[in-house]
N, C-alpha and C positions, 0 to 999 in steps of 0.2 A: 601458425594456426594449430589449434588442438582439435583432435577428433576423438570420438568414442564409438563403441559398437554396442547396439542394443541386444540384450539377451532375449530368449524366447518368452520370458516373462515380462518383457517391456521395460527392463531395468537397464540403466547405464551407470558407468562409473565416471564421475566428473574428474577430468585430468587434474593432477596435482597443481600445475601452474594456474589453472582456472580457480581451483579452491583457494589457493593462496591469494590470488588477486581479489576474490570476493570476500576473503576473510571468514570463510566458513570452515567448520570442523565437524567431526562426527556428531550426529544428533541435531545439528542445526537444520533449519528449514530454508528452502528456496522457493521462489515463485516463478512461474512461467507466464509471462505477459505477452499476449499477442499484439504485435505492432502493425501487422498487415497480414493478408492471407498467406499462409505458409511460412511466416517469419515470427519468431518469438524471441524475447529477451529473458535471460536468466538473471534473477535479482535475489540477493541475499535477504531473507526475511528473519533475521536473527534478533532484531531488537524487540523488546517488549513494548506494549502499548503504554506502559508506565513512563517511558522516556518522554512522552508528550505532556506529562503533567507540568503545569506552570507555563506552557507555551503561550496560552491565551490568558490574559489577565481578566480578573473579575471586574465588572463595571463598578464605578464609584457609587452609583445609585442603582439598586436593583430595578429591573423592569417588571411591572406587574403583567399578569395574564390579560387583564382588561386593556392595558396600553398596547400589548401585542395585537390583540384582536382589533382594536381601533386602527392600528397601522395597516393591518392586513386588509380591513374593509376599505380604508382610504385608498390604498394602492389598487385594490380590485375595482373600485368605482372609476378610477382614472384609466384603467385598461380598456374600458368599453368604448 
């Protein structure tokens, strides 16, 4: 298990073994995600949003705003 000490400015140095496991380097960003009260996960946030490009394919036939509104209205009327 790796440990770190917080400075008076609220800063910590992530241990080298943890940085290597996360694949983060100087200048990279990390996220702290709360998983429960008093418990957080440290996650590397180094990838750009551009890596998501092409993940979802475009529909063969574009959907019109009118068709979307009709679908929303139909679903809304069923919810009552």
